[in-house]
C-alpha positions in Angstrom: -166.8 -80.3 179.0 -167.7 -76.6 179.8 -164.0 -75.8 180.4 -162.9 -77.3 177.2 -165.5 -75.6 175.3 -164.5 -72.3 176.8 -160.8 -73.0 176.1 -161.4 -73.8 172.5 -163.6 -70.9 171.9 -161.1 -68.6 173.4 -158.2 -69.9 171.1 -160.4 -69.7 168.1 -161.3 -65.9 169.1 -157.5 -65.2 169.7 -156.7 -66.8 166.2 -159.6 -64.8 164.6 -158.2 -61.7 166.1 -154.9 -62.2 164.7 -156.4 -62.8 161.0 -158.6 -59.5 161.5 -155.8 -57.2 162.4 -153.4 -58.6 160.2 -152.2 -55.7 158.2 -150.9 -56.4 154.7 -149.8 -52.9 152.9 -149.3 -54.3 149.5 -152.5 -56.1 149.3 -154.4 -53.2 150.4 -152.8 -50.8 147.7 -153.5 -53.4 144.8 -157.1 -53.5 146.1 -157.6 -49.8 146.1 -155.5 -49.0 143.0 -157.3 -52.0 140.8 -160.8 -50.2 141.7 -162.2 -53.1 143.4 -162.9 -51.2 146.5 -165.5 -49.2 144.7 -167.0 -52.6 143.1 -167.3 -54.0 146.6 -168.8 -50.6 148.0 -171.2 -50.4 145.2 -172.4 -54.1 145.6 -173.0 -53.4 149.1 -175.0 -50.4 148.7 -177.3 -52.4 146.2 -177.7 -55.3 148.5 -178.6 -52.9 151.3 -181.1 -50.9 149.1 -182.8 -54.1 147.7 -183.1 -55.4 151.3 -184.6 -52.3 152.6 -187.0 -52.2 149.6 -188.0 -56.0 150.4 -188.5 -55.3 153.9 -190.9 -52.4 153.2 -192.8 -54.4 150.7 -193.1 -57.2 153.2 -194.3 -54.8 156.0 -197.0 -53.3 153.7 -198.4 -56.6 153.0 -198.5 -57.7 156.7 -199.9 -54.6 157.5 -202.8 -55.0 154.7 -203.2 -58.5 156.2 -203.7 -57.3 159.7 -206.1 -54.6 158.7 -208.3 -57.4 156.7 -208.2 -59.7 159.9 -209.4 -57.1 162.1 -212.3 -56.2 160.0 -213.6 -59.6 159.6 
């Protein structure tokens, strides 16, 4: 059973690497020319900023709760 799982995982990783390294020049040019590259980059930046701000807010709330717990 273990050998079957390792073999299946190996085949899946080989197929995935073929998909990742597939080079489609025409698709890439269309992606950059249409301006979608900057849209995707902008959305990713916004998501990371929102996530970072959310984590800071949660950290402050947890710190405040820990401080209140120590006082009681």
